[in-house]
C-alpha positions as a Markdown table, in Angstrom:
| # | Residue | x | y | z |
|---|---|---|---|---|
| 1 | Met | 0.3 | -0.2 | 0.1 |
| 2 | Lys | 1.8 | 3.2 | -1.2 |
| 3 | Phe | 1.6 | 6.7 | 1.3 |
| 4 | Pro | -1.8 | 8.2 | -0.2 |
| 5 | Glu | -3.4 | 5.3 | -0.3 |
| 6 | Phe | -2.9 | 5.1 | 3.2 |
| 7 | Ala | -3.4 | 8.2 | 4.1 |
| 8 | Asp | -7.1 | 8.2 | 2.2 |
| 9 | Ala | -7.5 | 4.9 | 5.0 |
| 10 | Met | -6.6 | 7.0 | 7.7 |
| 11 | Glu | -8.8 | 10.1 | 6.9 |
| 12 | Lys | -11.9 | 7.2 | 6.6 |
| 13 | Val | -11.3 | 6.4 | 9.4 |
| 14 | Gly | -11.8 | 10.2 | 11.2 |
| 15 | Phe | -7.7 | 11.8 | 11.3 |
| 16 | Arg | -6.4 | 14.9 | 9.9 |
| 17 | Asn | -3.2 | 15.9 | 8.9 |
| 18 | Asp | -2.9 | 18.1 | 12.2 |
| 19 | Glu | -3.9 | 15.9 | 14.8 |
| 20 | Pro | -1.2 | 14.7 | 16.1 |
| 21 | Leu | -2.9 | 11.1 | 17.6 |
| 22 | Ala | -1.7 | 8.0 | 16.9 |
| 23 | Pro | -3.9 | 4.4 | 15.0 |
| 24 | Lys | -4.9 | 2.1 | 17.0 |
| 25 | Phe | -5.5 | -1.3 | 16.2 |
| 26 | Lys | -6.6 | -4.5 | 17.7 |
| 27 | Leu | -5.4 | -7.7 | 16.6 |
| 28 | Asn | -7.1 | -11.6 | 17.9 |
| 29 | Lys | -6.2 | -15.0 | 17.0 |
| 30 | Ser | -7.4 | -15.5 | 13.6 |
| 31 | Asp | -6.6 | -12.4 | 12.7 |
| 32 | Leu | -2.4 | -13.6 | 13.1 |
| 33 | Gln | -3.7 | -16.9 | 11.2 |
| 34 | Asp | -4.3 | -14.8 | 8.5 |
| 35 | Leu | -1.7 | -15.4 | 5.7 |
| 36 | Ala | -0.5 | -11.8 | 5.6 |
| 37 | Phe | 1.2 | -12.6 | 8.9 |
| 38 | Lys | 2.7 | -16.1 | 7.6 |
| 39 | Asp | 6.3 | -15.0 | 7.2 |
| 40 | Ser | 5.9 | -11.9 | 9.6 |
| 41 | His | 8.2 | -11.5 | 12.7 |
| 42 | Thr | 5.8 | -12.7 | 16.3 |
| 43 | Lys | 3.0 | -10.7 | 17.2 |
| 44 | Val | 0.8 | -11.3 | 19.8 |
| 45 | Val | -2.7 | -10.9 | 20.4 |
| 46 | Gly | -3.9 | -7.9 | 21.6 |
| 47 | Phe | -4.2 | -3.7 | 21.2 |
| 48 | Tyr | -1.7 | -2.2 | 19.1 |
| 49 | Arg | -0.8 | 1.9 | 19.0 |
| 50 | Val | 0.9 | 2.8 | 16.2 |
| 51 | Ile | 4.7 | 4.6 | 16.9 |
| 52 | Ser | 6.6 | 5.3 | 13.5 |
| 53 | Ile | 5.0 | 4.8 | 10.1 |
| 54 | Trp | 8.4 | 4.7 | 7.2 |
| 55 | Ser | 8.7 | 3.8 | 3.3 |
| 56 | Glu | 9.9 | 0.4 | 2.7 |
| 57 | Gly | 10.3 | 0.3 | -1.4 |
| 58 | Gly | 7.7 | 2.5 | -1.8 |
| 59 | Glu | 5.4 | 1.1 | 0.7 |
| 60 | Val | 3.4 | 1.7 | 3.7 |
| 61 | Ala | 5.2 | -0.4 | 6.8 |
| 62 | Leu | 4.9 | 0.9 | 10.5 |
| 63 | Trp | 6.4 | -0.2 | 14.0 |
| 64 | Ala | 3.8 | -0.3 | 16.5 |
| 65 | Gln | 3.5 | -1.0 | 20.7 |
| 66 | Glu | 1.2 | -3.7 | 22.3 |
| 67 | Asp | -0.2 | -2.4 | 25.4 |
| 68 | Lys | 0.4 | -5.2 | 27.5 |
| 69 | Ser | 4.0 | -5.6 | 25.9 |
| 70 | Gly | 5.4 | -2.2 | 27.5 |
| 71 | Thr | 7.9 | -0.7 | 25.6 |
| 72 | Lys | 8.3 | -3.7 | 23.1 |
| 73 | Leu | 7.9 | -2.7 | 18.9 |
| 74 | Phe | 6.2 | -5.1 | 17.0 |
| 75 | Pro | 7.3 | -4.1 | 12.7 |
| 76 | Phe | 4.4 | -4.7 | 10.3 |
| 77 | Gln | 5.2 | -4.7 | 7.0 |
| 78 | Lys | 2.9 | -4.0 | 3.8 |
| 79 | Glu | 1.0 | -7.1 | 3.2 |
| 80 | Glu | 0.3 | -6.7 | 7.5 |
| 81 | Val | -0.5 | -3.0 | 6.9 |
| 82 | Glu | -2.7 | -3.9 | 3.6 |
| 83 | Phe | -4.6 | -6.4 | 5.9 |
| 84 | Leu | -5.1 | -3.8 | 8.4 |
| 85 | Val | -6.5 | -1.1 | 6.5 |
| 86 | Lys | -8.7 | -3.9 | 4.4 |
| 87 | Arg | -10.1 | -5.2 | 7.7 |
| 88 | Asn | -10.7 | -1.8 | 8.9 |
| 89 | Lys | -8.7 | -2.3 | 12.0 |
| 90 | Phe | -7.7 | 1.4 | 12.4 |
| 91 | Lys | -9.3 | 3.3 | 15.5 |
| 92 | Lys | -9.0 | 6.7 | 16.3 |
| 93 | Asn | -9.6 | 6.2 | 19.6 |
């Protein structure tokens, strides 16, 4: 997913350019069994807060922190970000 598509998806959730809020999302056990997560780093079930968004080969990738894990950050690559957007996982609050 390219940045413009990701930005459009965030606007649909309710974010504006001037808001310092970070998107949140929830992953459950069935989400982690999806093909998007088959080759990924270990993720855990829980609530995540986006910490950083960057470009990886022109595609959006991000780091997110899971609420119960404290300071541990998890990377989310292209396929995982697309999964989160397509399943409407991102929330504003």
